[in-house]
Structures are given as C-alpha cells and as structure tokens.
N, C-alpha and C positions, 0 to 999 in steps of 0.2 A: 504494499498500500503506500504510494508517494503522495503527501499532501506538501503544495508551497507554503512555506513559512511566512510569507506575506501575505497568506490567504485566513488565517486565524483570526477570529473574532471576540473579543473579551466583554462586549456591549458597552465600550468605553473609548472613544476616539484617542484621549490622551494615553490611555494604557495601552493602547493597540499600537500606538507610536513606540511606546517603550519597550512592546514585545518584540517587534519586528526589527529594532536597530541595537537597543540595549541586551536584550535575552536572547534572540535567534541570530541576530548579526546576519539577516536574511541574504545582504549583497554576498556576504563570502559562501553561506550555505543555506542556498533557495529553498532546498528540498527538507522534509521529515520522512522517514522511512520507515515503516513495521515490517519486519520479513518475519512469516511463519514458517519456520522451516520443517515442523511436524506434521504428518499428514492429518488430513481434519476430515473426521467422520461425517458424512452425508447421511444422517438418520432423523433430522428434526429435534435432536436433542443438545442441550447447552452442554459445550466441552471447555474446559479449562487447560489453556494450550499454550507452552512457555513462547515467546517471539524475542525478536530484537528490534529495539529504537534505535535508530539514527539518529542523531541530534548534535548541531554543530559538529559536525566530521566525528563524533563519539558513540560507539555503540554502548548499550544500556539493555539489560535482561529484563522484559518486561512479563506481566502474565494477562492474557486475554481471555474474555471468554466468546466461545465461537458456535452459532447455531446454523449448520446448512442442511439445506433440502433440497431436492431436485424438484424441479415444475415442469413436467412436460420436458423439452428438449432444454430446459433454463436451469442452471445454477444459481440459488440465492443464499446469500451467507449474509448474517447480521453478526458484527464485533462489537464487543463493548470492553470496557478495562478503567480502571483509573491509575493515573500515576502522578507520583509527587514530584513539585517542579526541586523540591530541595535533594530527592535522592537523583535528581537528574542532574543536579549540580547548574540550575538556571536561577538566576538572580531575582531577588523579588519584583515582578514589574508593578506593583501596588504603587499609586498614586496617592497623594494626600486625599482626594473626594471619592477614591473609588479602591477599595482593597480587593485582592484576589486570594481566595485561599489556595491553600498549599495543595490539595488533591484536585486534580482536574479528570474530568470526565472526557473518554475516548468514544467515540461512538461511528461505525462506519457501515453503510449499505454497499453490498456488492451483488451484482447480477451478470451473469455470462452467459452466452448463449453457444451451443455446439456449433 
C-alpha cells in the first residue's frame, strides 16, 4: 500500500502543514508504504497480520487487521490498524490550538479484479 505523504489530513490546515514538512519531510520522502508480506486468508474473517511501514526512509514493524473476501471475480480487502507516532519516531505535530493524539488509526479499502 502506498500513500503519498502530502495527502494525509488531520482536520487542521496548520497541523497538516507541520505534518507534511516537519514530521514526514514529504519532499525528500514523498511516499509512506505498508508492506504485508505474509499470505492473507481470503475467508471473510479478520486476521492480525504483521506488516512493515516505511516512513521517512525507515522500516518499522506494525500489526494490521485484514479482512479479505472474494466477490465474484473481485477481491475485496479492508485493512485497519493503529500506530503510535512516538513509536514511529515522528515529532509531535500538534499546534497550540489543535492537539493530535499519539495513536493514529490506519484504514484502507482495496479492490482488485482478475
């Protein structure tokens, strides 16, 4: 999964600017990637699967929950997880009027056709 680091939104323009420049250094590291290397069961059940998040050029292990199902000729997967900014060694992006909590939720919905 590849996420452009300048496309994240914290619901605060000031905090977004801080995240993009100070926290993610988006000009030097334009993408955040999440690699799930283990097989994903396609059984409609939620499974906890280890993944690697590459952020600012550094790989960090994370755990994601994946629920994948086949719908006709399409594969559909929902991926969720939580990461700690502190554990990822990201500077606190909070600004005086808009605080950001340490735990950040990850959500992705993927669809692939044969």
